[in-house]
C-alpha positions as CSV (number, residue, x, y, z in Angstrom):
1,M,137.3,104.4,155.2
2,N,133.5,104.5,154.9
3,S,132.0,106.3,157.9
4,F,129.4,108.9,158.6
5,F,132.0,111.4,159.8
6,D,135.4,112.4,158.6
7,E,138.0,111.5,161.2
8,R,139.6,114.8,160.7
9,V,138.0,117.9,162.0
10,P,138.4,120.8,159.6
11,S,140.8,123.5,160.8
12,V,139.4,127.0,161.6
13,P,141.1,130.2,161.3
14,C,140.7,131.0,164.9
15,P,140.9,128.6,167.9
16,L,137.5,127.5,169.2
17,P,136.7,127.5,172.8
18,N,137.9,124.4,174.6
19,L,134.4,123.4,175.5
20,V,133.3,123.2,171.8
21,L,136.3,121.2,170.9
22,M,135.6,118.8,173.7
23,L,132.0,118.3,172.5
24,L,133.1,117.6,169.0
25,R,135.6,115.0,170.1
26,L,133.0,113.4,172.4
27,L,130.4,113.2,169.5
28,L,133.0,111.6,167.3
29,L,133.9,109.0,169.9
30,I,130.2,108.1,170.3
31,C,129.3,107.9,166.6
32,A,132.6,106.4,165.3
33,P,131.7,102.7,166.2
34,L,128.2,103.1,164.8
35,C,129.4,104.6,161.6
36,E,132.1,102.1,161.0
37,S,129.7,99.2,161.4
38,T,126.8,100.5,159.1
39,E,126.5,99.6,155.4
40,L,124.1,100.6,152.7
41,F,122.8,98.4,149.9
42,L,120.6,99.3,146.9
43,I,118.0,96.7,146.1
44,V,116.2,96.8,142.7
45,S,112.8,95.1,142.3
46,P,112.2,93.5,140.0
47,S,115.8,92.6,139.2
48,R,115.0,92.6,135.5
49,P,112.6,95.5,135.0
50,I,110.3,95.4,132.0
51,E,109.4,98.6,130.2
52,G,106.0,99.8,131.2
53,N,106.0,98.1,134.6
54,T,106.7,99.5,138.1
55,M,110.3,99.5,139.3
56,T,111.1,100.0,143.0
57,L,114.5,101.1,144.5
58,T,115.1,100.3,148.2
59,C,118.0,101.6,150.3
60,K,118.8,99.1,153.0
61,T,121.1,99.5,156.0
62,R,123.0,96.9,157.9
63,P,122.3,96.9,160.8
64,P,118.7,97.9,160.3
65,P,117.7,101.6,161.2
66,Q,115.9,100.5,164.3
67,T,119.2,99.5,166.0
68,L,120.7,102.9,165.1
69,D,120.0,105.5,167.7
70,A,119.4,108.1,164.9
71,K,116.8,109.1,162.2
72,L,118.2,108.6,158.7
73,Q,117.4,110.5,155.6
74,F,117.7,108.9,152.2
75,L,118.4,110.2,148.7
76,F,118.5,108.2,145.4
77,Y,120.6,109.0,142.4
78,K,120.7,108.1,138.7
79,D,123.8,108.9,136.7
80,G,124.6,111.7,139.2
81,R,121.1,113.2,139.3
82,V,119.0,113.2,142.4
83,L,115.7,111.4,142.0
84,G,112.8,113.1,143.7
85,L,112.4,116.6,145.1
86,A,113.5,116.3,148.8
87,R,115.0,113.9,151.3
88,D,112.7,111.4,152.8
89,S,112.8,109.2,155.8
90,L,111.5,106.3,153.7
91,P,114.3,104.2,152.2
92,E,112.3,103.5,149.0
93,F,111.8,105.2,145.6
94,R,109.2,104.0,143.1
95,I,109.0,104.6,139.3
96,P,105.4,103.7,138.3
97,A,106.1,103.0,134.6
98,V,109.7,102.5,133.9
99,R,110.9,103.3,130.3
100,K,113.8,102.2,128.3
101,E,115.4,105.6,128.9
102,D,115.4,104.8,132.6
103,S,118.3,102.4,132.1
104,G,121.5,103.6,133.9
105,S,123.6,103.7,137.0
106,Y,121.8,104.0,140.4
107,W,122.8,104.4,144.0
108,C,121.4,105.7,147.3
109,Q,122.6,107.8,150.2
110,A,121.8,107.8,153.9
111,K,122.5,110.9,156.0
112,I,122.5,111.1,159.8
113,T,123.8,114.5,160.4
114,S,124.7,117.6,158.4
115,I,128.3,116.5,158.4
116,K,128.3,112.8,157.7
117,V,126.7,110.7,154.9
118,K,127.1,107.2,153.7
119,F,126.6,105.9,150.0
120,S,125.7,102.5,148.7
121,H,127.5,100.8,145.9
122,R,126.4,101.6,142.3
123,V,124.0,99.3,140.6
124,Q,123.7,99.2,136.8
125,I,120.0,98.8,135.8
126,E,119.0,97.7,132.3
127,V,115.3,98.2,131.5
128,H,114.1,95.6,129.0
129,R,111.7,96.2,126.2
130,V,109.2,93.6,124.8
131,P,109.5,93.4,121.0
132,V,106.4,94.1,119.0
133,G,104.5,91.1,117.7
134,N,101.5,90.0,115.7
135,V,101.2,93.2,113.6
136,S,98.0,93.4,111.6
137,L,96.2,95.9,109.4
138,E,92.5,96.6,109.7
139,I,90.5,98.9,107.4
140,Q,87.4,100.9,108.0
141,P,84.9,100.5,106.5
142,P,85.6,96.7,106.5
143,G,85.6,94.6,103.4
144,G,87.9,96.7,101.3
145,H,85.3,97.9,98.8
146,L,84.8,101.7,98.8
147,T,83.0,104.2,96.7
148,E,84.9,107.2,95.3
149,G,84.8,110.0,97.9
150,E,84.5,107.8,101.0
151,K,87.0,108.0,103.9
152,L,89.4,105.1,104.3
153,V,91.0,104.4,107.7
154,L,94.0,102.1,107.9
155,V,94.4,100.8,111.5
156,C,97.8,99.2,112.4
157,L,97.6,97.0,115.5
158,V,100.2,95.0,117.6
159,T,99.3,92.5,120.3
160,G,102.6,92.8,122.1
161,G,105.4,95.4,122.5
162,T,106.5,98.0,125.0
163,G,107.7,101.6,124.9
164,D,107.3,104.0,122.0
165,I,106.4,102.2,118.8
166,I,107.1,103.5,115.3
167,F,104.2,102.7,112.9
168,F,104.7,102.7,109.1
169,W,102.1,102.5,106.3
170,F,103.0,101.3,102.8
171,R,101.1,101.0,99.5
172,G,101.7,98.3,96.9
173,A,103.9,95.2,96.9
174,R,106.9,97.4,96.2
175,G,106.3,99.3,99.5
176,L,105.6,103.0,98.6
177,S,105.9,104.8,102.0
178,L,102.7,106.7,102.9
179,K,103.1,107.7,106.6
180,T,105.2,107.3,109.7
181,K,103.9,107.9,113.2
182,T,105.4,107.3,116.7
183,Q,103.1,106.5,119.6
184,H,103.3,105.0,123.1
185,S,100.4,102.8,122.1
186,L,99.6,99.4,120.6
187,M,97.5,101.0,117.9
188,A,97.8,103.8,115.4
189,T,95.7,105.0,112.5
190,F,96.2,106.6,109.1
191,E,93.4,108.2,107.1
192,I,92.7,109.0,103.5
193,P,89.8,111.5,103.7
194,A,88.4,111.0,100.2
195,V,89.5,108.0,98.2
196,R,89.8,108.0,94.4
197,E,89.7,105.2,91.9
198,S,93.5,105.5,91.6
199,D,93.8,104.5,95.3
200,S,92.8,100.9,94.5
201,D,95.8,98.8,95.5
202,Q,97.3,96.6,98.2
203,Y,98.3,98.1,101.6
204,Y,100.3,96.9,104.6
205,C,101.8,98.4,107.8
206,A,104.8,97.7,110.0
207,A,105.7,98.4,113.6
208,D,109.1,98.7,115.4
209,N,110.2,99.5,118.9
210,G,113.9,99.0,118.5
211,Y,114.2,95.3,117.7
212,G,113.5,95.7,113.9
213,P,110.2,96.2,112.0
214,S,107.5,93.6,112.0
215,L,105.2,93.5,109.0
216,S,101.4,92.9,108.6
217,E,99.8,91.0,105.8
218,L,98.7,92.7,102.5
219,V,95.1,94.0,102.4
220,S,93.4,94.8,99.1
221,I,91.5,98.0,98.6
222,T,89.1,98.5,95.7
223,V,87.6,101.9,94.9
224,R,84.7,102.1,92.5
225,I,83.1,105.0,90.7
226,P,79.3,105.2,90.6
227,V,77.9,105.5,87.1
228,S,76.8,108.9,85.9
229,H,73.4,109.6,84.3
230,P,73.5,107.8,81.0
231,V,72.6,109.5,77.7
232,L,70.1,107.7,75.3
233,T,70.6,108.4,71.6
234,L,68.3,107.3,68.8
235,R,70.0,106.6,65.5
236,A,67.8,106.2,62.4
237,P,68.4,106.2,58.6
238,E,66.0,109.1,58.0
239,A,64.7,112.1,59.9
240,Q,61.1,110.8,59.7
241,L,60.6,107.4,61.2
242,V,58.2,104.9,59.5
243,V,57.1,101.4,60.1
244,G,59.7,98.9,58.9
245,Y,62.8,101.0,59.7
246,T,65.4,99.7,62.1
247,V,66.3,102.2,64.9
248,E,69.4,101.9,67.0
249,L,69.1,102.8,70.7
250,H,72.5,103.7,72.1
251,C,73.0,104.2,75.9
252,E,76.2,105.3,77.4
253,A,77.4,106.6,80.9
254,K,80.4,108.8,80.7
255,R,81.7,107.8,84.1
256,G,81.5,104.6,86.1
257,S,83.7,101.6,87.0
258,P,83.0,98.7,84.8
259,P,81.3,96.3,84.3
260,I,78.2,98.4,83.5
261,L,74.8,96.8,82.9
262,Y,72.5,98.7,80.6
263,Q,68.7,98.2,80.4
264,F,66.4,99.7,77.7
265,Y,62.8,100.7,78.4
266,H,59.7,101.7,76.3
267,E,57.0,103.3,78.4
268,D,58.4,101.6,81.5
269,V,58.4,98.2,79.8
270,A,61.8,96.5,79.6
271,L,63.0,95.8,76.1
272,G,66.3,94.1,76.8
273,N,69.7,94.6,78.4
274,S,73.3,94.4,77.5
275,S,76.6,94.6,79.5
276,A,79.7,96.6,78.9
277,P,82.5,94.6,80.7
278,F,85.1,97.3,80.0
279,G,83.0,100.4,80.2
280,G,81.6,102.5,77.4
281,G,78.1,102.3,75.9
282,V,76.0,99.6,74.2
283,S,73.3,99.6,71.5
284,F,70.0,97.9,71.0
285,N,68.4,97.6,67.6
286,L,64.6,98.0,67.3
287,S,62.6,97.1,64.1
288,L,59.7,99.6,64.2
289,T,56.1,98.6,64.2
290,A,53.0,100.9,64.5
291,E,53.0,100.3,68.3
292,D,56.5,101.5,68.9
293,S,55.7,105.2,69.2
294,G,56.2,106.5,72.7
295,N,58.8,107.4,75.3
296,Y,62.1,105.6,75.6
297,Y,64.9,105.7,78.3
298,C,67.7,103.5,79.5
299,E,69.3,102.7,82.8
300,A,72.9,102.1,83.8
301,N,74.0,100.1,86.9
302,N,77.5,99.0,88.0
303,G,76.6,97.7,91.4
304,Q,77.2,101.0,93.2
305,V,74.1,102.9,92.1
306,A,71.5,102.7,89.2
307,Q,71.1,105.9,87.1
308,R,68.4,106.6,84.5
309,S,68.7,108.6,81.4
310,E,66.3,111.4,80.2
311,V,63.2,110.3,78.3
312,V,63.5,110.4,74.5
313,P,60.2,110.4,72.5
314,L,59.9,108.4,69.3
315,N,57.2,109.2,66.8
316,I,56.3,107.0,63.8
317,T,54.9,109.0,60.9
318,G,53.7,106.3,58.5
319,R,54.5,103.2,56.6
320,R,57.4,102.4,54.3
321,T,56.5,103.0,50.6
322,A,58.0,102.4,47.2
323,K,59.8,105.7,47.1
324,D,61.9,104.7,50.2
325,V,63.8,102.2,47.9
326,V,65.8,103.2,44.8
327,R,65.6,100.5,42.1
328,S,67.5,100.1,38.8
329,I,65.6,100.3,35.4
330,P,64.4,96.7,34.6
331,S,64.8,95.1,31.2
332,P,61.7,94.5,29.0
333,V,60.0,91.2,29.7
334,P,60.5,88.8,26.6
335,Q,57.2,87.8,24.9
336,E,56.6,84.5,23.3
337,S,56.4,84.7,19.5
338,T,53.5,83.0,17.6
339,Y,53.9,81.8,14.0
340,F,51.0,81.1,11.5
341,N,51.0,78.8,8.4
342,S,50.2,81.5,5.6
343,Q,52.0,82.8,2.5
344,A,51.0,86.4,3.1
345,P,53.2,88.2,5.5
346,E,51.5,89.1,8.8
347,Q,51.5,92.6,10.2
348,P,53.9,93.1,13.0
349,H,52.4,92.4,16.4
350,L,53.2,95.2,18.9
351,D,53.3,94.7,22.6
352,Y,53.5,97.7,25.0
353,E,55.0,97.8,28.4
354,N,54.8,100.6,30.9
355,V,57.4,100.8,33.7
356,N,57.4,103.2,36.7
357,I,60.9,104.0,38.0
358,V,61.2,105.7,41.4
359,S,64.2,107.7,42.4
360,G,63.8,109.8,45.6
361,D,60.7,112.0,45.1
362,E,60.8,111.7,41.3
363,V,59.1,109.0,39.1
364,Y,60.2,108.3,35.5
365,S,57.5,106.6,33.3
366,L,58.9,104.7,30.3
367,V,56.9,102.8,27.7
368,Y,58.6,100.1,25.6
369,C,57.3,98.9,22.2
370,V,58.2,95.3,21.4
371,Q,57.7,94.2,17.7
372,Q,57.3,90.5,16.9
373,E,57.8,89.1,13.4
374,Q,56.1,85.9,12.1
375,P,58.3,83.8,9.8
376,S,56.9,81.8,6.8
377,A,56.0,78.1,7.0
378,A,59.1,77.3,4.9
379,E,61.3,78.6,7.6
380,E,62.3,76.9,10.8
381,P,59.7,75.1,12.9
382,L,57.6,76.9,15.3
383,G,59.6,78.2,18.2
384,T,60.6,81.3,20.3
385,H,63.2,83.6,18.9
386,P,64.0,86.3,21.4
387,G,66.4,87.8,19.0
388,D,63.6,88.7,16.6
389,K,62.2,91.3,19.0
390,D,62.8,94.9,18.3
391,S,62.4,96.8,21.5
392,S,62.4,100.6,21.7
393,A,61.1,103.3,24.0
394,I,58.4,105.3,22.4
395,Y,58.1,108.0,25.1
396,S,59.1,109.0,28.6
397,R,58.0,111.8,30.9
398,L,58.9,113.1,34.4
399,K,56.4,113.5,37.0
400,K,56.5,114.2,40.8
401,A,56.0,111.1,43.0
402,D,53.2,111.0,45.5
403,L,52.1,108.5,48.1
404,T,49.9,106.7,45.6
405,D,52.8,105.6,43.5
406,T,53.7,102.0,43.9
407,D,56.7,100.0,42.9
408,Y,55.5,97.5,40.3
409,D,55.5,96.9,36.5
410,D,52.3,97.9,34.7
411,V,52.0,95.7,31.6
412,M,49.7,97.2,29.0
């Protein structure tokens, strides 16, 4: 039987005075009808609580407390634990932001005296959680194009969801796990303090609050390395540069994400440019003229920053001469033979030919003697007989070449 007082009075080791016993029986007779007719009910509002919202527990009596000639005190319980710190005359208990962990069995208690209490029926409360939705990944700085050494911030956002949310960050289409973080929030961040070129990839995040993970879209990140200061190299066939030589200007930056555009300059005047789509250096060929002496430099640019090389001077010392080319010894030039109608034999006609041959800084001087014979009138008609020539070198000598030597044949 539900009542505020036990119908049995506990026995005591020694008999109480008759007056006390009479008072107890009188109080029991007065309260018994009231206690038998009073009921307690626990009301939960809202009946389907949502995580994060307010939940109110109300302990109601029937009949209402105003009809009871007593002041009631209320307590609220969850799974056997008392909620709150002390008894209160208010039949209400409020949880400002209910959580999933607040699900359980609740009831309330009303107390009118130190002897008699009354309890409500138990109510099972299930706190509902809103699943996460619309997961997205944002990056800072925006755009996805970073320079090596910059900080990358990956922000995972959800537009819906309650309770503690577990955030995940992944790299690549195969889902390499980077970080896991649990927050009671709709947003969480993951930072890479200084990105490297190897961090270029696709990234995504996921969020889960107990109903299974929800994934964001893939976001591409590109990390580029600024070009280093290029090095300009002059490549020439000889140590001394002269007019007519072809000089190769080679410009190369050791570091930098391709493609790299190289520009060549002579005394701040642009000569031309060339692109290295896969990195490395490029060359520019220059056929020297007398006006090409001066300072040269090159510039490298890959869209991140433009870097300039050190200045390289080029000094043209003179013009190209015969001693700059090595030639083979030429054959003697055939001379036309002349025949006369005479019985007496003619003296041999001698032709001399002087040839200068240049080899490095040495000049060989050769003189050839060409003897021509004149046949008699009875012989074949007039004509040229190259086979009749007798060519021999009559002397040669070695001399040092100087700048006045020229490459030609001196016919004596």
